[in-house]
C-alpha positions in Angstrom: -1.7 -5.2 -36.9 0.0 -1.5 -35.8 1.0 -1.2 -39.2 -2.4 -1.8 -40.6 -4.1 0.7 -38.3 -1.4 3.3 -39.0 -2.2 3.4 -42.8 -5.6 3.1 -42.5 -7.3 4.0 -39.5 -7.2 6.5 -37.1 -3.5 7.9 -37.6 -4.4 8.4 -41.3 -7.5 10.2 -40.5 -5.6 12.3 -37.5 -2.5 12.9 -40.6 -5.0 13.5 -43.2 -7.0 16.2 -40.5 -3.9 18.0 -39.8 -2.4 18.1 -43.2 -6.0 19.9 -44.6 -5.5 22.2 -40.9 -2.0 23.4 -42.0 -2.8 23.9 -46.4 -5.6 26.2 -45.1 -3.4 27.9 -42.5 -0.9 28.6 -46.0 -3.6 29.1 -48.3 -4.3 31.7 -45.9 -1.0 32.8 -45.2 -0.7 31.9 -41.8 2.7 31.4 -39.7 4.1 28.1 -41.0 6.3 27.8 -38.6 4.0 26.5 -35.8 1.9 23.9 -37.7 -0.8 22.6 -35.9 -0.4 19.2 -34.7 -2.4 16.1 -32.5 -0.7 17.5 -29.6 -2.6 20.8 -29.9 -5.7 18.9 -28.5 -3.8 16.4 -26.1 -6.5 16.9 -23.1 -8.9 19.1 -24.7 -11.9 19.6 -22.6 -13.5 22.4 -25.0 -14.1 22.1 -28.4 -11.6 24.0 -30.6 -11.9 25.5 -33.9 -8.8 25.6 -36.3 -8.9 27.1 -39.7 -12.3 25.5 -40.6 -12.1 22.5 -38.5 -14.1 21.9 -34.9 -12.3 19.7 -33.3 -14.2 18.2 -30.3 -13.2 16.3 -26.5 -13.3 12.8 -26.3 -16.1 13.0 -24.6 -18.2 13.7 -26.9 -18.2 10.5 -29.6 -15.6 8.4 -27.2 -17.3 8.5 -23.8 -17.2 5.5 -22.0 -13.7 4.5 -23.4 -11.5 4.3 -20.7 -8.2 3.4 -22.4 -9.1 7.2 -23.5 -9.4 9.3 -20.5 -12.6 10.0 -21.6 -15.8 10.4 -19.1 -18.5 7.6 -18.4 -21.0 7.1 -20.9 -23.4 9.4 -19.2 -21.5 12.6 -19.0 -23.4 15.5 -20.8 -21.1 15.8 -23.8 -21.3 12.4 -25.2 -23.3 13.0 -28.3 -23.4 9.2 -29.5 -21.6 5.9 -27.6 -20.1 3.0 -28.9 -20.7 0.0 -27.1 -17.9 -2.3 -29.3 -20.6 -4.6 -30.2 -21.3 -3.6 -33.4 -23.8 -1.0 -33.0 -24.1 2.1 -32.1 -26.6 3.8 -29.5 -27.7 7.9 -29.7 -27.1 9.4 -26.2 -29.7 11.0 -24.9 -30.4 14.7 -25.4 -31.1 16.6 -22.7 
C-alpha cells in the first residue's frame, strides 16, 4: 500500500510540485545550490509564494486532520473540510 501511495498519491504530487518549482528557478537563473524541498513548508503557518506556486498551510485544505497537526474543522482559514466519507463540505465563508 505504501508503494502505491508513493507512486500515485501525495508523494508523487509533492515530488512533481517541487520539481516544477525547481525548474522555474533554474530557468530564471536562480541559485541551484538551494533547491526547493518539502522541508521549506513543514510547519507553515501563513501562505508562502515560491516561484509561481502559492503554498498554503495545512489548515486551508486539511483542517480537522489530527495526524497532520492541523486545527479543528472550525479554524478561520479552512476552505473545505474532508469528512472522510467520500463527501466534501465547503467551509462557511465569513
